[in-house]
C-alpha positions as CSV (number, residue, x, y, z in Angstrom):
1,M,0.0,0.0,0.0
2,S,1.3,3.4,-1.0
3,V,1.7,6.2,1.6
4,M,-1.2,8.1,0.0
5,D,-3.4,5.0,0.0
6,R,-3.0,4.9,3.8
7,F,-5.0,8.1,4.1
8,R,-8.1,6.6,2.3
9,L,-11.2,5.6,4.2
10,D,-12.8,3.4,1.6
11,G,-15.1,0.8,3.1
12,K,-15.3,2.5,6.5
13,V,-18.3,3.8,8.3
14,A,-17.9,7.0,10.4
15,L,-20.1,8.5,13.0
16,V,-19.9,12.3,13.5
17,T,-22.0,14.2,16.1
18,G,-22.7,17.9,15.6
19,A,-22.6,17.1,11.9
20,G,-25.2,19.7,10.8
21,R,-22.8,22.6,10.8
22,G,-19.4,24.0,11.7
23,L,-16.5,21.7,12.4
24,G,-18.7,18.6,12.6
25,Q,-20.1,19.2,9.1
26,A,-16.6,19.8,7.7
27,I,-15.3,16.5,9.3
28,A,-18.2,14.5,7.9
29,L,-17.6,15.8,4.4
30,A,-13.9,15.2,4.6
31,F,-14.6,11.6,5.6
32,A,-16.9,11.2,2.7
33,E,-14.4,12.6,0.3
34,A,-11.8,10.1,1.7
35,G,-14.2,7.3,0.9
36,A,-16.3,6.6,4.1
37,D,-20.0,6.4,4.5
38,V,-21.2,8.6,7.3
39,V,-23.8,8.5,10.1
40,L,-24.7,12.1,10.8
41,M,-26.0,13.0,14.3
42,S,-27.4,16.4,15.4
43,R,-30.5,18.0,17.0
44,T,-31.7,19.7,13.8
45,Q,-33.1,17.7,10.9
46,S,-32.8,20.5,8.3
47,E,-29.1,20.9,9.0
48,L,-28.6,17.1,8.8
49,D,-30.4,16.9,5.5
50,E,-28.1,19.6,4.1
51,T,-25.0,17.7,5.2
52,A,-26.4,14.3,4.0
53,A,-27.0,15.8,0.5
54,A,-23.4,17.0,0.4
55,V,-22.1,13.6,1.5
56,E,-24.2,11.9,-1.2
57,S,-23.0,14.3,-3.8
58,L,-19.5,12.9,-3.1
59,G,-20.8,9.4,-4.0
60,R,-21.0,8.2,-0.4
61,R,-24.0,7.0,1.7
62,A,-25.4,9.1,4.6
63,H,-27.7,8.2,7.4
64,T,-29.1,10.9,9.7
65,L,-30.0,10.5,13.4
66,I,-31.7,13.2,15.5
67,A,-30.1,13.2,19.0
68,D,-30.1,15.5,21.9
69,L,-26.7,14.7,23.5
70,S,-27.5,16.7,26.7
71,D,-29.7,13.7,27.6
72,S,-27.0,11.4,29.0
73,E,-29.3,8.5,29.7
74,S,-30.2,8.3,26.0
75,V,-26.7,8.5,24.6
76,P,-25.9,4.7,24.7
77,G,-29.1,4.1,22.7
78,F,-28.0,6.7,20.1
79,G,-24.8,4.7,19.7
80,A,-26.7,1.4,19.2
81,A,-28.9,3.1,16.6
82,A,-25.9,4.3,14.7
83,W,-24.3,0.9,14.7
84,E,-27.4,-0.8,13.4
85,W,-27.4,1.1,10.1
86,Q,-24.5,-0.9,8.7
87,N,-23.9,-3.2,11.7
88,R,-20.6,-1.5,11.9
89,I,-18.9,1.8,12.9
90,D,-15.2,2.2,12.3
91,I,-14.7,5.9,13.2
92,V,-16.3,7.9,15.9
93,V,-16.0,11.7,16.2
94,P,-18.1,13.3,19.0
95,A,-17.9,16.9,17.5
96,A,-21.1,18.4,19.0
97,G,-20.5,21.4,21.2
98,M,-22.0,24.5,22.7
99,Q,-20.7,27.4,24.7
100,I,-21.8,29.5,27.7
101,R,-19.7,32.6,28.2
102,K,-20.2,33.9,31.8
103,R,-18.0,34.7,34.7
104,A,-17.6,31.7,37.0
105,H,-19.8,33.0,39.8
106,E,-22.7,33.6,37.3
107,I,-22.8,30.0,36.1
108,T,-25.9,28.1,37.5
109,P,-25.7,24.5,38.6
110,A,-27.9,23.5,35.6
111,E,-25.6,25.3,33.2
112,F,-22.6,23.6,34.6
113,R,-24.2,20.1,34.4
114,L,-25.3,20.9,30.8
115,M,-21.7,21.7,29.8
116,M,-20.4,18.5,31.4
117,D,-23.2,16.4,29.8
118,V,-22.6,17.7,26.2
119,H,-18.8,17.9,26.2
120,L,-17.8,15.1,28.6
121,A,-20.5,12.6,29.4
122,A,-22.0,12.3,25.9
123,P,-18.7,11.8,24.1
124,F,-17.7,9.1,26.7
125,L,-20.9,7.3,26.7
126,L,-21.3,7.3,22.9
127,T,-17.7,6.2,22.5
128,A,-18.1,3.4,25.1
129,A,-21.2,2.1,23.4
130,I,-19.5,1.9,20.0
131,G,-16.2,0.7,21.5
132,E,-18.0,-2.3,23.1
133,R,-19.4,-3.3,19.8
134,Q,-16.1,-2.8,18.0
135,I,-14.3,-5.1,20.5
136,A,-17.0,-7.8,20.1
137,A,-16.9,-7.6,16.3
138,G,-13.1,-7.3,16.0
139,V,-13.2,-3.9,14.4
140,Q,-10.0,-1.9,14.9
141,G,-11.8,1.4,15.4
142,R,-10.7,5.0,15.5
143,H,-12.0,7.4,18.1
144,I,-11.3,11.1,17.8
145,F,-12.4,13.5,20.5
146,M,-12.7,17.3,20.2
147,G,-10.6,19.1,22.8
148,S,-9.8,22.8,22.8
149,L,-7.1,25.3,23.6
150,S,-8.8,25.2,27.1
151,S,-7.7,21.6,27.4
152,R,-4.2,22.9,27.9
153,I,-4.5,26.6,29.1
154,G,-6.9,28.6,31.2
155,L,-9.3,31.0,29.4
156,P,-11.6,33.4,31.3
157,N,-15.4,33.3,31.2
158,V,-15.6,29.7,29.9
159,V,-14.5,27.8,32.9
160,P,-17.1,25.0,32.7
161,Y,-16.2,24.5,29.0
162,G,-12.5,24.4,29.9
163,T,-13.2,21.9,32.7
164,A,-15.0,19.6,30.4
165,K,-12.3,19.9,27.6
166,S,-9.6,19.2,30.1
167,G,-11.4,16.1,31.1
168,V,-11.4,15.0,27.4
169,V,-7.6,14.7,27.6
170,G,-7.9,12.3,30.6
171,M,-10.5,10.3,28.7
172,V,-8.3,10.0,25.7
173,H,-5.4,8.8,27.8
174,G,-7.4,6.2,29.7
175,L,-9.3,4.8,26.7
176,A,-6.2,4.7,24.5
177,R,-4.6,2.5,27.2
178,E,-7.6,0.3,27.8
179,W,-8.4,-0.4,24.1
180,A,-4.8,-0.7,22.7
181,P,-4.8,-4.5,22.9
182,Y,-7.8,-4.5,20.5
183,G,-6.0,-2.3,17.9
184,I,-8.5,0.6,18.6
185,T,-6.9,4.0,18.7
186,V,-8.1,7.0,20.7
187,N,-6.9,10.5,20.1
188,A,-8.1,14.1,20.2
189,V,-7.8,17.2,18.1
190,L,-7.5,20.5,20.0
191,P,-8.8,23.3,17.7
192,G,-7.8,26.9,18.2
193,Y,-10.1,29.7,17.2
194,F,-12.3,29.1,14.1
195,D,-15.0,31.2,12.6
196,T,-18.0,29.1,13.5
197,A,-21.4,29.5,15.2
198,L,-19.6,28.7,18.5
199,T,-17.3,31.7,18.3
200,K,-19.6,34.1,16.3
201,N,-20.6,36.3,19.2
202,L,-17.1,36.4,20.7
203,L,-15.4,37.4,17.5
204,A,-18.0,40.1,16.9
205,D,-16.4,42.0,19.7
206,P,-13.6,44.1,18.1
207,E,-11.5,44.1,21.2
208,R,-11.8,40.4,21.8
209,H,-11.2,39.7,18.1
210,A,-8.0,41.7,18.2
211,W,-6.8,39.9,21.3
212,V,-7.5,36.5,19.7
213,M,-5.6,37.4,16.5
214,S,-2.7,38.8,18.5
215,R,-2.2,35.3,20.0
216,I,-2.2,33.3,16.8
217,P,1.3,33.2,15.3
218,M,-0.1,32.4,11.8
219,G,-2.2,35.5,12.0
220,R,-5.5,34.0,10.9
221,L,-8.4,32.1,12.2
222,G,-8.6,28.4,11.3
223,D,-10.7,27.0,8.5
224,P,-13.0,24.0,9.4
225,E,-11.1,22.0,6.8
226,D,-7.9,22.3,8.9
227,V,-9.5,20.3,11.7
228,A,-11.2,18.0,9.2
229,A,-7.9,17.1,7.5
230,A,-6.4,16.3,11.0
231,C,-9.4,14.0,11.7
232,V,-8.9,12.2,8.3
233,Y,-5.3,11.5,9.3
234,L,-6.2,10.2,12.7
235,A,-9.0,8.1,11.3
236,S,-6.8,6.5,8.6
237,D,-4.3,3.7,8.5
238,A,-1.6,6.4,8.3
239,A,-2.2,6.9,12.1
240,K,-2.8,3.2,13.1
241,Y,0.1,3.4,15.5
242,V,-0.9,6.7,17.0
243,S,-3.0,6.6,20.1
244,G,-3.4,8.7,23.3
245,E,-2.3,11.8,21.5
246,C,-3.8,15.3,21.5
247,L,-3.1,17.2,18.2
248,A,-3.3,21.0,18.4
249,V,-4.7,22.6,15.3
250,D,-4.3,26.2,16.4
251,G,-2.0,28.1,14.1
252,G,0.8,27.8,16.6
253,W,-1.1,29.3,19.7
254,L,0.0,26.6,22.2
255,A,3.6,26.7,21.0
256,S,3.9,30.5,21.5
């Protein structure tokens, strides 16, 4: 197999949450372009339909599932439903996310629990449900979590988000060790600042926008395709011996 062939995902089935827009949509489309069929999961059917049409235009199959990942009790069932489509899932990317920007003392208990459910509990429970099935079926899967700059550094006014994203790093390390004997890899991508719905309000503030840009050595915001390309690598046989790693896609922020 040539080096370039190792990056192909032909014959694979990927599951991407948050696939209706933003980074999740870009990741789903990149997987389809690389040859995978894709299970698309989100809360909004119209957005899923748009992504599904784009996947199918690339000659791949798409299956949509409506799922509210803030409902932790239902998440294992979402994983089971995704598996049943092709009786197989090779690649899992829990990319769904949200943000609450408040000072720490303004965060309510319900808001804190919501951030933990969406960014920590749901990715874990979904991954565990699929991982169990991969082990039983002998599928050497690829699991790719979404971290953040706040997985590594402290950022103000997003403490619950940073708490959850720091937990993602521990989850990656533990699962990578637990599943290594089965040939299953577990990694994370740590995106920097991207122009998505999650950062729209923040970047609309000229002062905050200027501060963000001043911290990025490359001098630009990321494109969703930058994260998508990193996910294709981690999902492919090119990275079959890479596990327990957290790959920053941040224009050099964490290195500066």
